[in-house]
Rosetta silent file (secondary structure, phi, psi, omega in degrees, C-alpha in Angstrom):
SEQUENCE: MIRKLLLLLLLSTLFISGCECVSGFGRDMQKAGSWIERNTS
SCORE:     score description
SCORE:     0.000 S_00000001
   1 L     0.000  -50.417 -175.580    0.005   -0.006    0.047 S_00000001
   2 H   -70.039  -38.530  177.480    2.701    2.488    1.016 S_00000001
   3 H   -60.052  -40.350  179.555    4.792    1.566   -1.997 S_00000001
   4 H   -65.067  -40.611 -176.994    1.951    2.117   -4.387 S_00000001
   5 H   -68.348  -40.121  177.135    1.250    5.563   -2.779 S_00000001
   6 H   -64.033  -38.229  179.255    4.953    6.559   -3.039 S_00000001
   7 H   -66.565  -41.311  177.806    5.043    5.416   -6.653 S_00000001
   8 H   -62.982  -40.200 -179.974    1.916    7.429   -7.448 S_00000001
   9 H   -67.476  -38.308  178.845    3.372   10.466   -5.700 S_00000001
  10 H   -67.777  -43.222  179.684    6.632   10.160   -7.620 S_00000001
  11 H   -65.709  -38.665  179.842    4.860    9.814  -11.005 S_00000001
  12 H   -66.339  -37.830 -179.440    2.573   12.727  -10.270 S_00000001
  13 H   -64.533  -41.688 -177.966    5.547   14.883   -9.220 S_00000001
  14 H   -68.918  -39.673 -179.589    7.382   14.140  -12.487 S_00000001
  15 H   -69.686  -36.810  176.513    4.299   14.880  -14.589 S_00000001
  16 H   -65.344  -42.008 -178.120    3.665   18.179  -12.747 S_00000001
  17 H   -67.952  -26.546  178.281    7.286   19.285  -13.123 S_00000001
  18 L    62.822   57.321 -176.754    7.044   18.531  -16.845 S_00000001
  19 L   -62.755  134.142 -171.395   10.547   17.195  -17.459 S_00000001
  20 L  -102.939  -17.587 -177.134   11.644   18.011  -21.032 S_00000001
  21 L  -147.726  176.835 -179.328   14.739   15.878  -21.493 S_00000001
  22 H   -63.082  -43.593  179.550   16.677   12.963  -20.091 S_00000001
  23 H   -66.452  -38.058  178.526   18.931   15.123  -17.840 S_00000001
  24 H   -62.933  -41.630  178.653   15.764   16.966  -16.622 S_00000001
  25 H   -60.600  -43.315 -179.187   14.220   13.606  -15.811 S_00000001
  26 H   -63.936  -41.843  176.761   17.310   12.557  -13.824 S_00000001
  27 H   -63.529  -38.805  177.109   17.165   15.824  -11.826 S_00000001
  28 H   -64.131  -43.381 -179.196   13.417   15.295  -11.140 S_00000001
  29 H   -58.687  -44.004 -178.750   14.167   11.781   -9.949 S_00000001
  30 H   -65.263  -45.241  178.722   16.816   13.055   -7.548 S_00000001
  31 H   -58.717  -45.097  179.011   14.512   15.743   -6.169 S_00000001
  32 H   -65.204  -41.461 -179.408   11.682   13.291   -5.648 S_00000001
  33 H   -64.935  -41.957 -179.829   14.012   10.766   -4.019 S_00000001
  34 H   -68.048  -38.489 -177.779   15.474   13.361   -1.610 S_00000001
  35 H   -65.041  -43.201  178.808   11.975   14.632   -0.761 S_00000001
  36 H   -60.885  -45.536  178.607   10.838   11.088    0.027 S_00000001
  37 H   -58.261  -42.695 -178.694   13.908   10.462    2.180 S_00000001
  38 H   -63.925  -42.456 -170.977   13.311   13.685    4.120 S_00000001
  39 H   -83.272  -17.793  179.803    9.621   12.912    4.770 S_00000001
  40 H   -87.701  -22.366 -175.525   10.065    9.190    5.801 S_00000001
  41 L   -85.933    0.000    0.000   12.733    9.882    8.439 S_00000001
């Protein structure tokens, strides 16, 4: 359940930010990952 919620949150964050290229996608993934790490601890 929690994994599905986190995956949904990650995907929605990526779509909202509207990444335009591969490097932008990588930066978005890093931002989402660091946000999740901050909020789970």
